[in-house]
N, C-alpha and C positions, 0 to 999 in steps of 0.2 A: 318150258322157259325158252325165250328167244331173244336174240339181239338183232337189231336192224339199224342201218344208217339212214339218216334223214337230214338234209341241209348240212352235211358234213358232221353231224352230231351222231349220237348213238342212243338207242332206246332199248332198255333191257326189260323183259317181261318175265315174271315168274308166275306161272299159272298151271295148275292150282298150287297154292301153298300146301305143303305136305305135313303129316303128323299133327293136324289140328282137327277140330270138330267143324264140319261144314266146308264151304268152298269160298276161297277168295284169291285175289291175285295181287301182285306187286308190279308197279311200273317205275322204272328209274330212267330219267332222261339226262344224258350227258352232252355237254357242248363239244365243239371240235377239238378243244384242248384237253378233253377228258375230265372236266370239272362237272360236278352234279348240278343240274338246273333244279330238279325237284325229284322227290321220291315219294310215292303214294301207295297206300294200302287200300285196295278196293274191295268192297263187298259186292259180289256179283249175283247174289240171290235176293229175292224180294220176300219180305215177311209181312203178310197182310192180316195178321190176327186182329189187330186193332179195329179193322173194318168188318171182317166177317163174323166177329162175335156179336156185333150189334144186332139186336132183335132177339137174342137168346136170353133166357131167364138167368138172373144173377146166381141162383143156386147151382147152375151148371158149370160156373167158372172154374172151381177147383179141379174138376175132372177134365173139362174141355181145354182150358188154356195150357195145361201141361203138355199137350200134344205139340207144342213148340219144340220140344226136345226129348230125345230118347236117352241122353246122357245125364242130364240134371233135371228130370221132370219134377222131382220132389221140391225143388226150389220154387218153381212156378205153382205147383200144387199148394204149397204152404202159404206163399205170398197171396195167392188168390183167396185162400181160406181166410187169411187175416183181414183182407180187404172186405170180404163178405161178412166177417164178424162185425165190422163197423156198420154195415148195412142193416143187419138184424138186431143191432143194439146190444151186442154182447161185448161190453166194454172190458169185462174180465171173464174169460172162459174158465170152466172148472179146472182145478189143479191137475186132475188126471189127464184131461184133454191137453193142457199145455205141456205137461211132461212127456206125454206120448208124442206130441208134435216135435218137441225138442229131440227126443231120442231118434225119431225118424230123420230129422235134419242132420244130426251128428252121423248117422249111418250113411246118409247121402254124401256128406262132406268127406267122410273117411274113404268111401269107395272112389269118389271122383278124384281126390288128391292122389290116391294110390295109382289109379289108372293113368293120370297125366304124367306124374313123375317117372314111374317105373316103365310104363309102356311107350310113352311118346317122347319124353325129354331125356331119359337116361342114356339112350344110345349116343347122344352128343357128348355126354360127359365120360362115358365109359370108353368110347373109341376115339373121341376127338372130333371137333367140328369139321375137319378136313378129311376124315377117314373115308375109306372106300364105301360108297353108298350101298354096296351089296351086303355089307355087314352092319352098317350104321342104321339099324332098324330093330324092331322088336324080335324078329326072327334071329338076328345076330345076337341079341341079348340072351335068348333062349339057348342058343348053341354054345356061346362062350361063358355064360354065367347062368347055368340051369337052376341052381338053387335060388338065385335072386329072382328069376322069372317065375318059378313056382311060388315063391313067397308073395310076389306081386299079384298073381292070380288068386291066391287064397285070401289075401287082404281084400281085394275087390269083392270076392264072393261073400266074405263075412259082412261087409257093408251092405250088400244086397239082401242078405238074410235079415239084417236089422230092419231094412225098409219093408220087406215082406211081412215081418211080424207086426209092424206098426201101421202100414198102409194097405195090407191085404194082398198086394202084388209087388214084385220086384220093380216093375216098370209100369208107369201110369196107374198107380194105386188109387184107392177111393177112401182112405182112412180119414182125412181131414174134411170136415163139412162146415157150413156156416154155423158158427156158435160153438164149435167143439170138435169132437172126434166120434167115429162110429164104432169103436171097439177099444177095449183095454188090452193090457198085455197079460196073457195067461201065465200061470206058473210053469207050464210045460215050455212055452216060448221063452220065458225068462231063463230057465235052466239050460235050454239049448244054446242060448247066446252066451251065458256065463262061462260055459266050459272052455271057450276058445278066447275069451277076452284078454287073458294074461299073455297069451301068445301074440295077439295083435299089438299089445303094448310093447312087447319086446321087439317085434319086427319094426314098429314105428321108430323106436330108439335106434335100431340097426340102420334104418334108412337115413336117419339124420347123421349118424356116424359115417356112413358111406359118403354122403355128400360133403361133409366137412373134411374127410380124408382127401377127396379130390380137390376141394377148395384150398386146402393148405398149400398145395403145390402151385396154385394159380390165383393167389389172393389178389394180386394187383389187377389181373385180368377181370376177375369177378367184380371188383370195385369199379373198374373203369369201363367195362363193356356196356355200350348203350346206356351210359349214365348221363342223366341230365336233370336239372332242377324241375320239380313239379309240385303242385298241390296234391294232397291226399284226402280222400273222402271215405268215410265208413260209418257204420253204427258203432256206438259204444254203450255200455250200460250207464245208468245215471251216475255211478261213481267212477266212471272211466275204465271199468273192466272190459276186456274183450267179451263180446256177446254177438253171436252170429244169427240168433233167432229174433231178437227184439232189442229195442233200445232207442236212443236218440242220435241224430246225425251230428257228426263232428267233421269239420274240415280244418286241415293243418297245412301251412305253407312249407316250402322246401327247407326253410331254416328252423322249423319247429314251432313257429308262432301260430296261435289259434286264429283261424279266420272267422269261424262261428262254431258254436257248441250248444248242446242241449236243445236242438231243433226237433220238434215233434214231427213225425211222418206226415201228418195232415197238413203241415205248413210248408212242404217241400217246394211248392211252386213260388214261394216268396224268395227262395234261395237258388234254385236251379232252373236254367233255361237250356234250350236245344237249338243248335244251328244246323242248317241244311246246306250241303255242298253238292254241286252238280255231278261229280264223278264218283259218288258212292250212294248206295241205297241206305246206308246207316247214318244216323244223325250224329252230331258232335255236341254233347252236353258241356256246359260251363257254369261256373259260379256267377250268378247274376251281378253281384257287387263288384266283381273284378273285370267283367266284360269278356268278350269272345277271345281276344288275343292272349290275355293273361289268366283267364279263369278256368282253363281246362285242368283236369285232375286225374290222378290214378285211383283205381279201386282194386279190391281183391286182397289176397293174403299180405302182400307187401304194405298196402295202405292200412290194413287192419292192425298189423303188428306195429307199424310206425305210429298209428293214432292212439292205440290203447295205452293206459297207464300201467296196467298189470293184467296177468292172466290168473284166474282163480283155481288153477290146478298146478300142483307143485312141479312136476317134471317139465311141462311146457313153459312155465314161468321161468324156470332156470335157463332154459334154452333161449327164451325171449331176452333175458338179461345179457346173455352172451352175444346174441345177435345185435342188440342195441349198443353194446360196448365197441363194436367195430367202427361206429360213427360217433362215439362218445355221447350217446343219448339223443342225438339229432336224427331226423328221418334219413333212412338209407334211400338214395335215389338211383341205384343201379338196377337195371332191368333183370339181370341174372339173380339178384337177391330175392326175386319172387320165389325161386325154387326153395331157398332156405326157409323163407317165411311159410311156404306151403307145407313143408315137412314139419315145421313147428305146429301148424294147425292139424296136421295128420295125427300127431301125438296128443294134442289137446282133445281132439275128437274121441280118440281111444280112451283117454282118461275120463271124459264125460260120459261115455257109454257105460264104462264100468261103474261109475258113480250112480247113474240112473238105474242100472239093473238091480241095484240093492235098495232102491226106493220103493216102499210098499204102496205109495200113491199110484203107481202104475197099474195096480190091481183094483183101483177104485171103481165105483159103479156110476157116479155122477159124471156124465160125459158131455152134455149139451146144455146150453143156456141161451136165452135171448131177452131182449128188452124192447124199447121203443124203436121201431124201424126208421131208417133214414134213406134218403135217395142218393147217397154218395158213400163210397168206400175207398179208403186209401191205406196202403200198407207198404212197408219197406222191410226187406229181409236181406241178410248177407248170404248170397249164393256162393258156392265154391269159388266161382270166378270173380265175384265182387257184388257190389250193392245193386239190389234189384227193386224196382218201383212198379207197383200195380195200382192203378187208379180207375175206378168205375163210377159211372152215374147211371141211374135207372129211371124209368118213367113210372106212372101210376099203375101200370100193369106188371111191374117187376121185370121189365125187359131192359137189357143194356142199351143205352143210347150213346154212350161215350166210353171209350177205353183208351187209356194211355199207359204204355209199357215202356220203361227205360231199363233194358236188360244190361247185365254186367258188362258184356263186351262193347255195348254202345257207350257206356261210361268210359271205357278204356280206348275208345276209337282214336282220339288224338294222341295219347301216349304211344300207342302202337305205331302210328304214323311217324311220330318223333323218333322212335327206336329204329324204324326202317331207314329214315333219313340219316340218322347218326351212323349206321353201318355203311350206308352208301358213301357218305362223305369221308369217313375215317378209315374204311377198309377196302373200298372198291376203287376209289379214285387213283388213277395212275398205274393200275395193275391190270394184267391180263385176266380177263374174267373166266374163272373156272367154276366147276360145279361146287367145289369145296367153299369157294368164296361166296357163292350165291347161297349156300347153306347157312352162312353167317347171318344173312338177312332173315332166313327162316328161324334160326335159333333165337333171334331177338323177338320175333313174333310169338314163337312157342312159349317164351317165358311168361307171357300173359295168359296162357291157356285159353285162347279165344274160342268161343262157340259161335261160329260165324252165322249170323242171322238166326241163331238159336235153333238149328235144325240138325237132323241126323245126316249121316253121309249118304251120298247117292250110290246107287247100285251100278256096278260095271267098272270097266277099266278107264282110267283117266291118265294117260301117259304125259310126262313132262317133255316138251320139245324145246331144244335150244337151237335156234336158227340164226345164222349170220348172213345178212344180205349186203350187197354193195349199194352204191348210190343209185344205180339203175334198177334196183329191186331184184337182181339175180341172186340166188342162193349160192354162197361160196363155202359154207360149212354147216353141218347140222348134226346134232346129237339127240337121241331119244332115250329117255329113262322111263321104263315101264313102272 
């Protein structure tokens, strides 16, 4: 992180943003009076998958494209499989295949939400946004709250075991294939997962209670921190129920009015467009009918809970109703509310895993189907971080000639920028810039659980440097955070 003067103004740089997946930076430019000119969230990595998959065969996509990410590969694995289902004419895959995929996806969502909240976000809530950075991290959590840290590790481990049982491997599995799945769930695998699911349910409830305990002492702050009106986009089931694997697109305005509903994934280009800006490698999607200025939207747990009419598991539905009561049924537009919504989905995933483990269809033997092949495949899925689009076209030799991916964090690009600007204008203006205050910017970003350019972390040390220079460019103060 650094600060520098220029033209009697000040430029603040946070690079890299910490406790997120991947690498990004923030720049905040202030004028000579200390007022914010602009605040921007930059993606500094380039993701070239849409180009270099061209020429590969369509059936490689479920395994190849998930190399985008080591944290949520299942999301890309399943979305690619759904898109290639369309290519092979599998309009309805076998019931065992669909339920195996759903179980895999719930395992992924469970472990991802546990990882984000307990490992990456909880230090801010347990110790305070302005706490000493030496303890405001996952090591600090392990030292001060060892039972919580152990619980978080075991929850993520359980989700990974669900993935292994359904995809063959914990990371970059091969279970989903065009038209179905390549294995069912054995009795041994089922029994292994069943023995711990009740504990996972209890820990999911405990996580929610912990957050609400912190929340009750800071309700005004949660409601108001990085809060701004936005549209919300997600999949819902045809009847309006929460569904993270399949469904139709729904967009809702900040006041709760429906912008569009019941949109089939294959028609997404009639409703969604993408804007390019020169200072970021990541695009800025928007709702076509509203235009670039007003059409941007949020995705992810907050959007999904705001958008759905109900949840079809009893414990999560009870929590959803409590969540929506805070805003009297209208969408919650606070960035910090993402954490509450994420923990509701953590509980929902645990309930769904338990439900599926008792489903005998998972031991079925019909695993794959296909029909009349097509030259295009389009699929949408709700990844842990938000709505994910995969779109492929192939030639007459079955090779990919076009790939369009709109990943979850891309959909949230403008809201993250809005959150950064909110903090800059409301909490940094007129104040001496400290590490604690700069962490408020990162807290706003972490609420969205971004996976920056959908890539794994780099190897090695990446220290944060805060440098203050005078108008002549001379360094007058410097701090380094390893």
